[in-house]
C-alpha positions as CSV (number, residue, x, y, z in Angstrom):
1,X,1.9,-50.7,-16.3
2,X,-2.0,-50.9,-15.7
3,X,-2.7,-53.0,-19.2
4,X,-0.9,-55.7,-17.7
5,X,-4.1,-57.0,-16.1
6,X,-6.1,-56.3,-18.9
7,X,-8.6,-59.3,-20.4
8,X,-8.7,-59.8,-24.0
9,X,-11.1,-62.1,-25.7
10,X,-8.4,-64.6,-26.9
11,X,-8.4,-65.1,-23.0
12,X,-12.1,-65.9,-22.2
13,X,-13.1,-69.8,-21.8
14,X,-16.1,-71.2,-24.7
15,X,-18.9,-70.5,-21.7
16,X,-18.1,-66.7,-21.6
17,X,-17.3,-66.6,-24.9
18,X,-20.9,-67.5,-25.5
19,X,-22.3,-65.4,-22.9
20,X,-21.0,-62.4,-24.9
21,X,-21.5,-63.5,-28.5
22,X,-25.3,-63.4,-26.7
23,X,-25.2,-59.8,-26.2
24,X,-23.7,-58.5,-29.4
25,X,-25.8,-60.7,-30.8
26,X,-28.9,-59.5,-29.6
27,X,-30.7,-57.2,-32.3
28,X,-33.0,-55.5,-30.0
29,X,-33.4,-51.7,-29.2
30,X,-32.6,-50.8,-25.5
31,X,-35.5,-49.4,-23.4
32,X,-34.6,-46.1,-23.4
33,X,-37.9,-44.7,-21.3
34,X,-37.5,-43.3,-17.8
35,X,-40.5,-43.9,-16.1
36,X,-42.6,-41.3,-15.7
37,X,-41.7,-39.2,-18.4
38,X,-44.5,-41.0,-20.7
39,X,-47.2,-39.3,-19.4
40,X,-45.2,-35.4,-19.2
41,X,-46.5,-32.5,-20.9
42,X,-44.6,-32.9,-23.8
43,X,-44.9,-36.3,-24.5
44,X,-48.9,-35.6,-24.7
45,X,-48.4,-32.9,-26.9
46,X,-46.1,-34.9,-29.4
47,X,-48.8,-37.9,-29.2
48,X,-51.3,-35.1,-30.1
49,X,-49.1,-33.9,-33.5
50,X,-48.5,-37.5,-34.3
51,X,-44.7,-37.0,-34.0
52,X,-43.9,-40.0,-31.7
């Protein structure tokens, strides 16, 4: 069965649990900006009308 090799949280050691908890605890917004799009015509129009 394909699920025989699945690792769950209970299978992790303490260091791995701490690492995963650090990923889950980050409250920061992800950076979704695409390089070059901040200077596009649409982005400039949105800034002109203060929509973004």
